[in-house]
N, CA, C and O atoms as a GROMACS GRO file, in nm:
protein
  596
    1MET      N    1  17.652   7.609  15.543
    1MET     CA    2  17.531   7.670  15.471
    1MET      C    3  17.551   7.828  15.464
    1MET      O    4  17.453   7.900  15.446
    2ILE      N    5  17.652   7.870  15.475
    2ILE     CA    6  17.686   7.975  15.442
    2ILE      C    7  17.821   7.990  15.211
    2ILE      O    8  17.921   7.954  15.149
    3ALA      N    9  17.740   8.042  15.210
    3ALA     CA   10  17.807   8.042  15.029
    3ALA      C   11  17.812   8.238  15.031
    3ALA      O   12  17.722   8.320  15.049
    4LEU      N   13  17.962   8.255  15.004
    4LEU     CA   14  17.936   8.407  14.964
    4LEU      C   15  17.823   8.412  14.846
    4LEU      O   16  17.754   8.513  14.837
    5ASP      N   17  17.806   8.315  14.764
    5ASP     CA   18  17.679   8.361  14.678
    5ASP      C   19  17.510   8.393  14.724
    5ASP      O   20  17.423   8.463  14.673
    6ASN      N   21  17.516   8.311  14.836
    6ASN     CA   22  17.419   8.414  14.985
    6ASN      C   23  17.420   8.536  15.052
    6ASN      O   24  17.358   8.561  15.155
    7ILE      N   25  17.482   8.600  14.999
    7ILE     CA   26  17.511   8.723  15.062
    7ILE      C   27  17.511   8.829  14.983
    7ILE      O   28  17.593   8.834  14.891
    8TYR      N   29  17.420   8.934  15.002
    8TYR     CA   30  17.379   9.039  14.946
    8TYR      C   31  17.431   9.148  15.004
    8TYR      O   32  17.445   9.144  15.126
    9LEU      N   33  17.482   9.309  14.906
    9LEU     CA   34  17.468   9.425  15.026
    9LEU      C   35  17.414   9.512  14.951
    9LEU      O   36  17.366   9.517  14.838
   10ASP      N   37  17.437   9.602  15.072
   10ASP     CA   38  17.305   9.718  15.046
   10ASP      C   39  17.171   9.738  14.926
   10ASP      O   40  17.129   9.807  14.834
   11VAL      N   41  17.144   9.606  15.019
   11VAL     CA   42  16.943   9.535  14.994
   11VAL      C   43  16.876   9.662  14.940
   11VAL      O   44  16.931   9.767  14.971
   12GLU      N   45  16.773   9.667  14.869
   12GLU     CA   46  16.718   9.862  14.890
   12GLU      C   47  16.601   9.788  14.883
   12GLU      O   48  16.584   9.718  14.784
   13ALA      N   49  16.435   9.795  15.051
   13ALA     CA   50  16.318   9.709  15.059
   13ALA      C   51  16.282   9.858  15.102
   13ALA      O   52  16.342   9.963  15.126
   14SER      N   53  16.157   9.814  15.100
   14SER     CA   54  16.063   9.965  15.168
   14SER      C   55  15.982   9.955  15.293
   14SER      O   56  15.941  10.031  15.381
   15ASP      N   57  15.972   9.759  15.245
   15ASP     CA   58  15.917   9.706  15.460
   15ASP      C   59  16.004   9.552  15.427
   15ASP      O   60  16.067   9.509  15.330
   16TYR      N   61  15.978   9.511  15.531
   16TYR     CA   62  15.948   9.369  15.597
   16TYR      C   63  15.892   9.213  15.476
   16TYR      O   64  15.932   9.100  15.447
   17LYS      N   65  15.768   9.320  15.440
   17LYS     CA   66  15.744   9.205  15.337
   17LYS      C   67  15.837   9.221  15.199
   17LYS      O   68  15.925   9.140  15.173
   18GLU      N   69  15.801   9.352  15.102
   18GLU     CA   70  15.951   9.283  15.023
   18GLU      C   71  16.084   9.292  15.018
   18GLU      O   72  16.133   9.329  14.911
   19VAL      N   73  16.180   9.258  15.141
   19VAL     CA   74  16.276   9.190  15.177
   19VAL      C   75  16.219   9.039  15.231
   19VAL      O   76  16.282   8.937  15.203
   20LEU      N   77  16.152   9.036  15.274
   20LEU     CA   78  16.117   8.884  15.263
   20LEU      C   79  16.067   8.768  15.173
   20LEU      O   80  16.075   8.645  15.170
   21ARG      N   81  15.990   8.908  15.071
   21ARG     CA   82  15.919   8.864  14.872
   21ARG      C   83  16.116   8.838  14.879
   21ARG      O   84  16.168   8.735  14.922
   22ILE      N   85  16.209   8.989  14.814
   22ILE     CA   86  16.351   8.971  14.775
   22ILE      C   87  16.407   8.787  14.815
   22ILE      O   88  16.427   8.696  14.733
   23MET      N   89  16.425   8.781  15.016
   23MET     CA   90  16.472   8.683  14.990
   23MET      C   91  16.379   8.549  14.914
   23MET      O   92  16.424   8.476  14.825
   24GLY      N   93  16.242   8.540  14.973
   24GLY     CA   94  16.195   8.415  14.927
   24GLY      C   95  16.266   8.385  14.728
   24GLY      O   96  16.346   8.298  14.694
   25GLY      N   97  16.211   8.475  14.648
   25GLY     CA   98  16.229   8.466  14.466
   25GLY      C   99  16.369   8.470  14.436
   25GLY      O  100  16.415   8.444  14.325
   26THR      N  101  16.440   8.503  14.539
   26THR     CA  102  16.571   8.433  14.545
   26THR      C  103  16.644   8.302  14.581
   26THR      O  104  16.654   8.222  14.488
   27LEU      N  105  16.666   8.287  14.632
   27LEU     CA  106  16.575   8.150  14.683
   27LEU      C  107  16.540   8.060  14.587
   27LEU      O  108  16.598   7.964  14.538
   28TRP      N  109  16.417   8.118  14.567
   28TRP     CA  110  16.328   8.005  14.484
   28TRP      C  111  16.421   8.020  14.342
   28TRP      O  112  16.484   7.915  14.334
   29GLU      N  113  16.456   8.110  14.226
   29GLU     CA  114  16.502   8.141  14.163
   29GLU      C  115  16.663   8.034  14.190
   29GLU      O  116  16.745   8.050  14.099
   30LYS      N  117  16.694   7.960  14.272
   30LYS     CA  118  16.851   7.972  14.308
   30LYS      C  119  16.788   7.791  14.336
   30LYS      O  120  16.896   7.741  14.306
   31GLY      N  121  16.721   7.698  14.360
   31GLY     CA  122  16.633   7.607  14.414
   31GLY      C  123  16.693   7.522  14.454
   31GLY      O  124  16.753   7.424  14.412
   32TYR      N  125  16.658   7.602  14.610
   32TYR     CA  126  16.682   7.609  14.759
   32TYR      C  127  16.577   7.633  14.837
   32TYR      O  128  16.599   7.656  14.956
   33VAL      N  129  16.413   7.633  14.778
   33VAL     CA  130  16.342   7.684  14.793
   33VAL      C  131  16.185   7.596  14.762
   33VAL      O  132  16.178   7.597  14.639
   34LYS      N  133  16.087   7.538  14.804
   34LYS     CA  134  15.986   7.532  14.647
   34LYS      C  135  15.928   7.687  14.641
   34LYS      O  136  15.971   7.800  14.666
   35ASP      N  137  15.825   7.636  14.600
   35ASP     CA  138  15.725   7.839  14.504
   35ASP      C  139  15.616   7.838  14.650
   35ASP      O  140  15.549   7.941  14.664
   36SER      N  141  15.599   7.735  14.749
   36SER     CA  142  15.528   7.762  14.886
   36SER      C  143  15.650   7.862  14.981
   36SER      O  144  15.638   7.918  15.090
   37TYR      N  145  15.727   7.856  14.916
   37TYR     CA  146  15.807   7.972  15.024
   37TYR      C  147  15.768   8.039  15.103
   37TYR      O  148  15.731   8.023  15.219
   38THR      N  149  15.782   8.178  14.993
   38THR     CA  150  15.757   8.280  15.062
   38THR      C  151  15.605   8.342  15.090
   38THR      O  152  15.584   8.449  15.147
   39ASP      N  153  15.504   8.256  15.039
   39ASP     CA  154  15.405   8.281  15.120
   39ASP      C  155  15.423   8.260  15.274
   39ASP      O  156  15.411   8.342  15.365
   40ALA      N  157  15.454   8.126  15.279
   40ALA     CA  158  15.473   8.089  15.390
   40ALA      C  159  15.607   8.152  15.500
   40ALA      O  160  15.634   8.136  15.619
   41LEU      N  161  15.641   8.197  15.433
   41LEU     CA  162  15.782   8.306  15.540
   41LEU      C  163  15.708   8.496  15.603
   41LEU      O  164  15.719   8.555  15.710
   42LEU      N  165  15.639   8.533  15.473
   42LEU     CA  166  15.565   8.608  15.471
   42LEU      C  167  15.405   8.568  15.609
   42LEU      O  168  15.336   8.662  15.646
   43LYS      N  169  15.379   8.434  15.659
   43LYS     CA  170  15.272   8.408  15.719
   43LYS      C  171  15.335   8.375  15.824
   43LYS      O  172  15.287   8.458  15.902
   44ARG      N  173  15.411   8.312  15.889
   44ARG     CA  174  15.518   8.316  15.971
   44ARG      C  175  15.551   8.413  16.006
   44ARG      O  176  15.468   8.428  16.096
   45GLU      N  177  15.625   8.522  16.009
   45GLU     CA  178  15.596   8.623  16.043
   45GLU      C  179  15.516   8.710  16.098
   45GLU      O  180  15.521   8.764  16.208
   46GLU      N  181  15.396   8.724  15.956
   46GLU     CA  182  15.348   8.792  16.129
   46GLU      C  183  15.253   8.739  16.221
   46GLU      O  184  15.161   8.809  16.264
   47ILE      N  185  15.276   8.562  16.270
   47ILE     CA  186  15.241   8.469  16.360
   47ILE      C  187  15.419   8.494  16.452
   47ILE      O  188  15.432   8.518  16.572
   48SER      N  189  15.491   8.484  16.385
   48SER     CA  190  15.592   8.500  16.464
   48SER      C  191  15.759   8.575  16.435
   48SER      O  192  15.862   8.528  16.388
   49PRO      N  193  15.721   8.725  16.494
   49PRO     CA  194  15.752   8.782  16.436
   49PRO      C  195  15.966   8.739  16.458
   49PRO      O  196  15.997   8.661  16.548
   50THR      N  197  16.051   8.784  16.389
   50THR     CA  198  16.153   8.771  16.389
   50THR      C  199  16.253   8.872  16.389
   50THR      O  200  16.371   8.851  16.362
   51GLY      N  201  16.190   9.012  16.429
   51GLY     CA  202  16.271   9.163  16.476
   51GLY      C  203  16.336   9.173  16.654
   51GLY      O  204  16.271   9.184  16.759
   52LEU      N  205  16.526   9.162  16.626
   52LEU     CA  206  16.554   9.178  16.743
   52LEU      C  207  16.659   9.248  16.755
   52LEU      O  208  16.760   9.253  16.685
   53PRO      N  209  16.617   9.331  16.894
   53PRO     CA  210  16.667   9.404  16.892
   53PRO      C  211  16.803   9.417  16.999
   53PRO      O  212  16.798   9.405  17.121
   54VAL      N  213  16.925   9.445  16.919
   54VAL     CA  214  17.050   9.438  16.971
   54VAL      C  215  17.149   9.620  16.864
   54VAL      O  216  17.140   9.704  16.775
   55THR      N  217  17.226   9.567  16.972
   55THR     CA  218  17.302   9.772  16.997
   55THR      C  219  17.455   9.701  16.884
   55THR      O  220  17.521   9.605  16.924
   56PRO      N  221  17.475   9.747  16.795
   56PRO     CA  222  17.411   9.895  16.773
   56PRO      C  223  17.357   9.904  16.655
   56PRO      O  224  17.368  10.003  16.582
   57VAL      N  225  17.296   9.804  16.628
   57VAL     CA  226  17.218   9.764  16.511
   57VAL      C  227  17.087   9.637  16.494
   57VAL      O  228  17.116   9.518  16.484
   58SER      N  229  16.960   9.681  16.492
   58SER     CA  230  16.951   9.493  16.438
   58SER      C  231  16.918   9.433  16.352
   58SER      O  232  16.922   9.479  16.238
   59ILE      N  233  16.876   9.317  16.377
   59ILE     CA  234  16.831   9.217  16.272
   59ILE      C  235  16.694   9.173  16.309
   59ILE      O  236  16.629   9.221  16.402
   60ALA      N  237  16.643   9.054  16.209
   60ALA     CA  238  16.575   8.969  16.132
   60ALA      C  239  16.621   8.888  16.150
   60ALA      O  240  16.729   8.875  16.208
   61ILE      N  241  16.538   8.790  16.095
   61ILE     CA  242  16.596   8.567  16.108
   61ILE      C  243  16.530   8.549  16.097
   61ILE      O  244  16.481   8.463  16.170
   62PRO      N  245  16.425   8.631  15.956
   62PRO     CA  246  16.349   8.516  15.924
   62PRO      C  247  16.287   8.349  15.844
   62PRO      O  248  16.339   8.355  15.732
   63HIS      N  249  16.241   8.274  15.846
   63HIS     CA  250  16.246   8.137  15.879
   63HIS      C  251  16.120   8.140  15.861
   63HIS      O  252  16.053   8.242  15.879
   64THR      N  253  16.044   7.958  15.801
   64THR     CA  254  15.957   7.940  15.795
   64THR      C  255  16.014   7.733  15.783
   64THR      O  256  16.125   7.680  15.773
   65ASP      N  257  15.853   7.670  15.792
   65ASP     CA  258  15.834   7.554  15.796
   65ASP      C  259  15.971   7.482  15.745
   65ASP      O  260  16.039   7.555  15.672
   66PRO      N  261  16.034   7.329  15.773
   66PRO     CA  262  16.095   7.226  15.643
   66PRO      C  263  16.071   7.190  15.608
   66PRO      O  264  16.153   7.104  15.574
   67CYS      N  265  15.927   7.172  15.544
   67CYS     CA  266  15.832   7.133  15.440
   67CYS      C  267  15.847   7.298  15.281
   67CYS      O  268  15.794   7.242  15.186
   68HIS      N  269  15.862   7.349  15.264
   68HIS     CA  270  15.884   7.398  15.213
   68HIS      C  271  16.046   7.431  15.146
   68HIS      O  272  16.057   7.482  15.034
   69VAL      N  273  16.164   7.394  15.229
   69VAL     CA  274  16.270   7.396  15.216
   69VAL      C  275  16.340   7.308  15.116
   69VAL      O  276  16.354   7.199  15.173
   70ILE      N  277  16.389   7.301  14.998
   70ILE     CA  278  16.482   7.168  14.933
   70ILE      C  279  16.637   7.149  14.984
   70ILE      O  280  16.695   7.047  15.022
   71ARG      N  281  16.687   7.297  14.971
   71ARG     CA  282  16.834   7.212  15.054
   71ARG      C  283  16.868   7.339  15.208
   71ARG      O  284  16.779   7.412  15.253
   72PRO      N  285  16.910   7.337  15.224
   72PRO     CA  286  16.924   7.450  15.326
   72PRO      C  287  17.003   7.542  15.274
   72PRO      O  288  17.044   7.542  15.157
   73CYS      N  289  17.036   7.650  15.385
   73CYS     CA  290  17.137   7.743  15.328
   73CYS      C  291  17.085   7.840  15.439
   73CYS      O  292  16.979   7.833  15.502
   74VAL      N  293  17.209   7.956  15.449
   74VAL     CA  294  17.161   8.108  15.578
   74VAL      C  295  17.202   8.251  15.411
   74VAL      O  296  17.285   8.253  15.320
   75MET      N  297  17.113   8.324  15.445
   75MET     CA  298  17.058   8.413  15.403
   75MET      C  299  17.103   8.540  15.414
   75MET      O  300  17.061   8.616  15.501
   76ILE      N  301  17.178   8.567  15.338
   76ILE     CA  302  17.227   8.704  15.437
   76ILE      C  303  17.232   8.805  15.357
   76ILE      O  304  17.325   8.811  15.276
   77LEU      N  305  17.110   8.929  15.364
   77LEU     CA  306  17.132   9.023  15.272
   77LEU      C  307  17.172   9.165  15.444
   77LEU      O  308  17.161   9.155  15.566
   78LYS      N  309  17.207   9.253  15.366
   78LYS     CA  310  17.236   9.410  15.452
   78LYS      C  311  17.218   9.540  15.350
   78LYS      O  312  17.271   9.589  15.250
   79LEU      N  313  17.091   9.566  15.454
   79LEU     CA  314  16.995   9.656  15.385
   79LEU      C  315  17.052   9.768  15.329
   79LEU      O  316  17.170   9.742  15.305
   80LYS      N  317  17.024   9.880  15.297
   80LYS     CA  318  17.075   9.991  15.254
   80LYS      C  319  16.996  10.079  15.339
   80LYS      O  320  17.068  10.176  15.364
   81HIS      N  321  16.877  10.092  15.398
   81HIS     CA  322  16.806  10.151  15.440
   81HIS      C  323  16.768  10.070  15.540
   81HIS      O  324  16.824   9.961  15.524
   82THR      N  325  16.658  10.073  15.692
   82THR     CA  326  16.702   9.977  15.774
   82THR      C  327  16.553   9.972  15.690
   82THR      O  328  16.506  10.035  15.596
   83VAL      N  329  16.495   9.834  15.799
   83VAL     CA  330  16.316   9.812  15.749
   83VAL      C  331  16.284   9.815  15.884
   83VAL      O  332  16.365   9.783  15.971
   84LYS      N  333  16.138   9.861  15.912
   84LYS     CA  334  16.038   9.842  16.002
   84LYS      C  335  16.068   9.682  16.056
   84LYS      O  336  16.116   9.664  15.945
   85PHE      N  337  16.084   9.555  16.121
   85PHE     CA  338  16.055   9.413  16.155
   85PHE      C  339  15.961   9.418  16.290
   85PHE      O  340  15.998   9.499  16.375
   86LYS      N  341  15.854   9.348  16.315
   86LYS     CA  342  15.812   9.374  16.500
   86LYS      C  343  15.958   9.274  16.529
   86LYS      O  344  16.040   9.208  16.465
   87GLU      N  345  15.921   9.319  16.692
   87GLU     CA  346  16.032   9.252  16.811
   87GLU      C  347  16.008   9.070  16.796
   87GLU      O  348  15.900   9.037  16.746
   88MET      N  349  16.046   9.024  16.812
   88MET     CA  350  16.060   8.830  16.809
   88MET      C  351  16.030   8.867  16.963
   88MET      O  352  15.913   8.832  16.954
   89ALA      N  353  16.040   8.903  17.077
   89ALA     CA  354  16.023   8.860  17.197
   89ALA      C  355  15.832   8.949  17.209
   89ALA      O  356  15.711   8.926  17.217
   90ASN      N  357  15.947   9.065  17.200
   90ASN     CA  358  15.787   9.170  17.193
   90ASN      C  359  15.652   9.228  17.062
   90ASN      O  360  15.671   9.339  17.012
   91PRO      N  361  15.542   9.158  17.025
   91PRO     CA  362  15.573   9.209  16.871
   91PRO      C  363  15.530   9.337  16.836
   91PRO      O  364  15.549   9.385  16.724
   92ASP      N  365  15.444   9.423  16.976
   92ASP     CA  366  15.389   9.534  16.997
   92ASP      C  367  15.478   9.650  16.957
   92ASP      O  368  15.448   9.766  16.928
   93GLN      N  369  15.632   9.571  16.964
   93GLN     CA  370  15.737   9.694  16.902
   93GLN      C  371  15.809   9.662  16.784
   93GLN      O  372  15.803   9.551  16.730
   94MET      N  373  15.869   9.743  16.748
   94MET     CA  374  15.962   9.760  16.586
   94MET      C  375  16.062   9.791  16.606
   94MET      O  376  16.110   9.899  16.643
   95VAL      N  377  16.106   9.690  16.584
   95VAL     CA  378  16.302   9.709  16.581
   95VAL      C  379  16.372   9.793  16.436
   95VAL      O  380  16.326   9.740  16.334
   96GLU      N  381  16.427   9.858  16.418
   96GLU     CA  382  16.499   9.874  16.295
   96GLU      C  383  16.559   9.790  16.230
   96GLU      O  384  16.663   9.755  16.286
   97ALA      N  385  16.540   9.742  16.138
   97ALA     CA  386  16.659   9.619  16.125
   97ALA      C  387  16.786   9.588  15.996
   97ALA      O  388  16.783   9.537  15.884
   98ALA      N  389  16.859   9.629  16.055
   98ALA     CA  390  16.976   9.650  15.903
   98ALA      C  391  17.032   9.490  15.813
   98ALA      O  392  17.051   9.454  15.697
   99TRP      N  393  17.042   9.433  15.944
   99TRP     CA  394  17.074   9.347  15.820
   99TRP      C  395  16.972   9.236  15.889
   99TRP      O  396  16.901   9.244  15.989
  100ILE      N  397  17.001   9.101  15.766
  100ILE     CA  398  16.867   8.980  15.780
  100ILE      C  399  16.969   8.919  15.784
  100ILE      O  400  17.084   8.959  15.768
  101PHE      N  401  16.903   8.751  15.822
  101PHE     CA  402  17.004   8.641  15.873
  101PHE      C  403  16.877   8.519  15.827
  101PHE      O  404  16.839   8.443  15.916
  102GLY      N  405  16.823   8.508  15.703
  102GLY     CA  406  16.754   8.429  15.627
  102GLY      C  407  16.752   8.288  15.609
  102GLY      O  408  16.789   8.245  15.500
  103LEU      N  409  16.712   8.206  15.700
  103LEU     CA  410  16.739   8.034  15.800
  103LEU      C  411  16.709   7.971  15.688
  103LEU      O  412  16.608   8.011  15.630
  104VAL      N  413  16.744   7.918  15.660
  104VAL     CA  414  16.686   7.789  15.530
  104VAL      C  415  16.714   7.653  15.549
  104VAL      O  416  16.777   7.594  15.462
  105PHE      N  417  16.665   7.578  15.677
  105PHE     CA  418  16.628   7.455  15.734
  105PHE      C  419  16.573   7.338  15.659
  105PHE      O  420  16.462   7.322  15.609
  106ASP      N  421  16.682   7.258  15.664
  106ASP     CA  422  16.499   7.151  15.586
  106ASP      C  423  16.547   7.024  15.689
  106ASP      O  424  16.554   6.907  15.651
  107ASP      N  425  16.578   7.068  15.817
  107ASP     CA  426  16.543   6.979  15.956
  107ASP      C  427  16.515   7.068  16.076
  107ASP      O  428  16.599   7.148  16.119
  108GLY      N  429  16.414   7.054  16.120
  108GLY     CA  430  16.294   7.088  16.226
  108GLY      C  431  16.442   7.109  16.331
  108GLY      O  432  16.460   7.210  16.399
  109ASN      N  433  16.534   6.999  16.326
  109ASN     CA  434  16.586   6.987  16.492
  109ASN      C  435  16.711   7.052  16.430
  109ASN      O  436  16.815   7.022  16.488
  110LYS      N  437  16.721   7.115  16.348
  110LYS     CA  438  16.865   7.248  16.335
  110LYS      C  439  16.809   7.370  16.360
  110LYS      O  440  16.879   7.469  16.337
  111GLN      N  441  16.685   7.385  16.406
  111GLN     CA  442  16.630   7.528  16.373
  111GLN      C  443  16.672   7.663  16.505
  111GLN      O  444  16.699   7.782  16.489
  112LEU      N  445  16.661   7.575  16.640
  112LEU     CA  446  16.725   7.655  16.720
  112LEU      C  447  16.885   7.611  16.705
  112LEU      O  448  16.929   7.725  16.689
  113PRO      N  449  16.996   7.532  16.700
  113PRO     CA  450  17.095   7.586  16.688
  113PRO      C  451  17.138   7.644  16.563
  113PRO      O  452  17.259   7.657  16.539
  114LEU      N  453  17.064   7.673  16.496
  114LEU     CA  454  17.105   7.777  16.392
  114LEU      C  455  17.014   7.904  16.456
  114LEU      O  456  17.072   8.007  16.421
  115LEU      N  457  16.948   7.924  16.500
  115LEU     CA  458  16.929   8.041  16.552
  115LEU      C  459  16.954   8.092  16.698
  115LEU      O  460  16.927   8.206  16.736
  116ALA      N  461  16.984   8.037  16.741
  116ALA     CA  462  17.108   8.093  16.824
  116ALA      C  463  17.237   8.086  16.799
  116ALA      O  464  17.309   8.160  16.868
  117SER      N  465  17.292   8.012  16.712
  117SER     CA  466  17.437   8.094  16.712
  117SER      C  467  17.410   8.210  16.615
  117SER      O  468  17.493   8.301  16.607
  118VAL      N  469  17.253   8.214  16.513
  118VAL     CA  470  17.295   8.398  16.452
  118VAL      C  471  17.254   8.462  16.624
  118VAL      O  472  17.305   8.562  16.675
  119ILE      N  473  17.196   8.413  16.659
  119ILE     CA  474  17.199   8.518  16.862
  119ILE      C  475  17.276   8.542  16.890
  119ILE      O  476  17.269   8.660  16.927
  120ASN      N  477  17.407   8.488  16.904
  120ASN     CA  478  17.504   8.497  16.957
  120ASN      C  479  17.634   8.542  16.848
  120ASN      O  480  17.750   8.582  16.836
  121LEU      N  481  17.565   8.517  16.811
  121LEU     CA  482  17.718   8.673  16.659
  121LEU      C  483  17.672   8.778  16.702
  121LEU      O  484  17.735   8.853  16.776
  122ALA      N  485  17.464   8.815  16.629
  122ALA     CA  486  17.443   8.952  16.694
  122ALA      C  487  17.472   9.062  16.810
  122ALA      O  488  17.471   9.184  16.797
  123GLN      N  489  17.499   8.976  16.943
  123GLN     CA  490  17.501   9.022  17.062
  123GLN      C  491  17.624   9.056  17.019
  123GLN      O  492  17.639   9.176  16.997
  124ASP      N  493  17.729   8.977  16.999
  124ASP     CA  494  17.901   9.017  16.978
  124ASP      C  495  17.973   9.096  16.934
  124ASP      O  496  18.026   9.114  16.825
  125GLU      N  497  17.972   9.165  17.074
  125GLU     CA  498  17.996   9.306  16.985
  125GLU      C  499  18.126   9.342  16.850
  125GLU      O  500  18.121   9.423  16.757
  126GLU      N  501  18.224   9.253  16.887
  126GLU     CA  502  18.352   9.265  16.815
  126GLU      C  503  18.296   9.222  16.641
  126GLU      O  504  18.312   9.267  16.528
  127ALA      N  505  18.198   9.072  16.727
  127ALA     CA  506  18.104   9.064  16.532
  127ALA      C  507  18.049   9.154  16.457
  127ALA      O  508  18.074   9.178  16.339
  128VAL      N  509  17.943   9.222  16.555
  128VAL     CA  510  17.883   9.277  16.499
  128VAL      C  511  17.953   9.431  16.393
  128VAL      O  512  17.909   9.485  16.291
  129ASN      N  513  18.074   9.460  16.475
  129ASN     CA  514  18.188   9.624  16.479
  129ASN      C  515  18.265   9.517  16.301
  129ASN      O  516  18.296   9.597  16.212
  130GLY      N  517  18.280   9.418  16.276
  130GLY     CA  518  18.333   9.313  16.225
  130GLY      C  519  18.198   9.274  16.053
  130GLY      O  520  18.224   9.209  15.952
  131LEU      N  521  18.102   9.326  16.081
  131LEU     CA  522  17.987   9.321  16.008
  131LEU      C  523  18.005   9.496  15.939
  131LEU      O  524  18.042   9.515  15.823
  132MET      N  525  17.980   9.577  16.009
  132MET     CA  526  17.964   9.686  15.996
  132MET      C  527  18.031   9.766  15.907
  132MET      O  528  17.990   9.843  15.820
  133ASN      N  529  18.209   9.718  15.963
  133ASN     CA  530  18.290   9.738  15.843
  133ASN      C  531  18.370   9.672  15.712
  133ASN      O  532  18.441   9.693  15.614
  134ALA      N  533  18.276   9.546  15.818
  134ALA     CA  534  18.313   9.463  15.646
  134ALA      C  535  18.260   9.565  15.480
  134ALA      O  536  18.145   9.604  15.458
  135ALA      N  537  18.360   9.582  15.405
  135ALA     CA  538  18.438   9.662  15.253
  135ALA      C  539  18.294   9.603  15.171
  135ALA      O  540  18.200   9.673  15.134
  136ASP      N  541  18.313   9.379  15.145
  136ASP     CA  542  18.254   9.322  15.093
  136ASP      C  543  18.177   9.218  15.067
  136ASP      O  544  18.067   9.273  15.068
  137ARG      N  545  18.163   9.137  15.049
  137ARG     CA  546  18.146   9.000  15.068
  137ARG      C  547  18.194   8.893  15.132
  137ARG      O  548  18.151   8.818  15.220
  138GLU      N  549  18.261   8.898  15.089
  138GLU     CA  550  18.401   8.852  15.131
  138GLU      C  551  18.466   8.871  15.290
  138GLU      O  552  18.557   8.798  15.329
  139GLY      N  553  18.419   8.959  15.359
  139GLY     CA  554  18.461   9.082  15.492
  139GLY      C  555  18.326   9.018  15.557
  139GLY      O  556  18.349   8.954  15.659
  140VAL      N  557  18.182   9.024  15.514
  140VAL     CA  558  18.087   8.922  15.580
  140VAL      C  559  18.112   8.787  15.603
  140VAL      O  560  18.105   8.712  15.700
  141TYR      N  561  18.142   8.778  15.482
  141TYR     CA  562  18.206   8.583  15.527
  141TYR      C  563  18.262   8.528  15.604
  141TYR      O  564  18.203   8.430  15.649
  142ALA      N  565  18.407   8.559  15.665
  142ALA     CA  566  18.492   8.570  15.714
  142ALA      C  567  18.446   8.609  15.876
  142ALA      O  568  18.501   8.553  15.971
  143VAL      N  569  18.348   8.703  15.893
  143VAL     CA  570  18.288   8.704  16.028
  143VAL      C  571  18.161   8.613  16.054
  143VAL      O  572  18.105   8.610  16.163
  144VAL      N  573  18.150   8.592  16.023
  144VAL     CA  574  17.918   8.464  15.982
  144VAL      C  575  18.073   8.323  16.004
  144VAL      O  576  18.136   8.351  16.105
  145LYS      N  577  18.106   8.251  15.963
  145LYS     CA  578  18.187   8.222  15.930
  145LYS      C  579  18.238   8.130  16.097
  145LYS      O  580  18.229   8.011  16.130
  146GLU      N  581  18.293   8.254  16.168
  146GLU     CA  582  18.328   8.182  16.280
  146GLU      C  583  18.208   8.119  16.418
  146GLU      O  584  18.233   8.062  16.524
  147TYR      N  585  18.016   8.183  16.324
  147TYR     CA  586  17.962   8.125  16.370
  147TYR      C  587  17.857   8.069  16.403
  147TYR      O  588  17.798   8.041  16.508
  148ILE      N  589  17.834   8.049  16.219
  148ILE     CA  590  17.755   8.000  16.186
  148ILE      C  591  17.845   7.899  16.104
  148ILE      O  592  17.943   7.948  16.048
  149SER      N  593  17.813   7.715  16.086
  149SER     CA  594  17.930   7.679  16.009
  149SER      C  595  17.769   7.544  15.935
  149SER      O  596  17.793   7.462  15.847
   0.00000   0.00000   0.00000
């Protein structure tokens, strides 16, 4: 599910909607998702926010229903500048997300284990430091592959 060509560094976006449009457009161009994916992703984020406040940097874990997916993957974006996402557990709060882990799954039964894997990575100080210090996609991949298969 993790591939080097789905890891993007220094992505520029002004807000979470732009982040989700970049994700959806890229995934559609690469044949991972249907043309309905981006709209579904934006709607899902409004209903069920995905910002996760963790230290030292917060993340977001956007995803939507499997019916919009052609083939599964995980898309990772390291943002050039943080972007505000509503907090997952408390939508009245905002988190400044620096990393985006887009979960693209075609089987709803795989959602929770995949989500748990990303949360475990985000809560592991050594892993987060590894991501922060990664100089390239290969470095990010080396950290992430330990958590997500």
